[in-house]
N, C-alpha and C positions, 0 to 999 in steps of 0.2 A: 117730440121730447127729446132733451138730452140726456144721454146715458153717461153714468160716471163710472169709470174703470175702478177697480180695486186700489186701494193706496199703496203708493209706491213706499218701500222700506229702505231704498238706497239712500247712502249718506249724502247730506248735502255739504260739500267740502269747497274751502275757499283757498286757493293756492297761494304761497309766499309770494308776494310782489304782484299779484294780478291787481289789474287796474280795476279801480271800482270808485270811479270819478262821479260824484252826485251832481245834481243840477240839470236844468233845462236850457237848450238853445233859445234864443231871443228871437224867435217867432213863433206862429201858430199857423195852421191852415183850417179853414173853415168850409165847409160845402153844404148848403141845404138839402135837406132830405128829397125834396121833389125834383132837384137837379140830376138824381142819379136812378138808374134802372137796377144796379146791384152794386154791394159793397164786399169788401172782405168779410167773411162770417167765421164763427165759432167752428172749431172740428166737431159735428154731430155725434161721432165716436167716443169723444172724451171731453166732456163739458167743464172739465179742469184745465185743458189744454190753453194757455194764454197766447198761442201763436194763431192769428187770424189768416183764414186761407182765401185766396182769390184778389181780385182787383177792383178798383171802382169802375164802373161803367156809367158814363153821361148819356143823359137822354138827346143831348144835341152837342154839336162840336163849338157851339157857343157858350157851352156851360163848363165850368172848371172850379178848381178850388180857389179861394180867397186868400191871398198870402198877407198876413199881418205881422208887419214889422213891431217888435215889442222892446221896451225899455231893458237896459242891461240888467240882469238878475231879478226880473219881474214876472217870469213864467214860472208856475208852480203846479203842483200835481201831489195830493195825499190820497190815502185809501184807509178806510177803517172798517172793522167788520161791525155788523149791526144784526139786530132780530135774536130771537130765541133759538134755543137748541134745536135742532132739525129743520131750520128754516132761515138760515143766517145766509146773508149775502154781505158785499162790499159797498160802501159808500164812497165813491170817487169825488173829490172835490179839488177844485182849481182855480187859478186865475190867473190873469196875465192884464199888463199895462201897457196902452199905447200912448205914447207922450204927443201932448199936442193936442188942438181942437180944432183941426181943419174942417171943411165941410165935408170931406170923404169919410173921415172917422165918425162924425155926428150922422151921417149916412148910414153907415155900416152899424151903428148901435142902433138906430131905428129899425133896419131891417132885420137884425138877429133878435129883436125883442120879441117876437111871435113867430120865430121859424125855427122849427126842430130841424136837426141836422148832425153832421159828424165832424168831430175836433180832431186835428192831427197835432200832436206835440213831438218834439225830439230831444232825447236824452244828450248830455254832454258826451257819450260814448257812442251816439250815432244811430240808437234804437229809435223808430218811430212808433208812438202809441197812439192808438185810437180810442177816443170817448164817443160812444153812441153805437147802436146796431138797428138793424131793420126791426120795426115794431117797438123799438125803444131808443129813440133818437135823445139827443142832448139839447137843451135849450140854455143860451149865454143871457145872462143879464149884465147890464151895464151902469155904472155911475160915473157921471163926468163931474170933473172937478177943473174950473179954469183959475182957482187959486185966488188969493188975496194980496200976497205979496210977489215980488219979482223971483224970490226964493222958493216959491211954493212949486209942487209937482202939479204940472198942467196937463192934462190929459184925460182918459178914460180908462178904467179898470172894469174888466168884464170877468165874471164870475160864473161857475158852474157847480152842481150837484147831478151824479148821475149814480144809479143803483146797476149793481153787475154783480155776476157769481163769481168773478176772481178779483184780485186788486187791481191787475193791470192788463190790457190786451196790446200785444205787440203785432204789428204788421210784419208779415212774412217777405214781403216785397217792399221796399222802400220808394217812396214816392219821389222823384227827381224835384229837388226844390228849387235849384238855380233856373229851371225854365219857368217858374212861377214868379219869379221877383219881377219881370217886367223891366 
């Protein structure tokens, strides 16, 4: 069971000129839950700590994250409070769009349809967030659109919803994206 320490009363301040760039980078990483033996996890001493400790450990060297290139300004993440007083949590929602309908993206849509796993997104300020935890992985849903006209957006939109005790989980140690691009 996660312990929650007493509420901090220190001020939440923002320094003048501090960078607060909104938005997400144009890629995601996905790894099926059955590919890993361990993941970054919640600090058991403080269930409200949004920084996940540890690293992903894969069952085999042949397993790794799946890098998915996304259309510009198509990766999004929101969170909203839900539940009744005394048992509230956060509903994290998001989506991303991969342009085109090559066989590889069609196969990815089919593979993730029934595959729980872990999703990594990256903010414009460089922080990586993780959606999914052991025992509570995330599942992606996809919608394909091949378009009707040459000007239509052709590709696949992937969506997720995930319940968590905090609005966002940050990775303490960033994943090296450049090695995954191929």
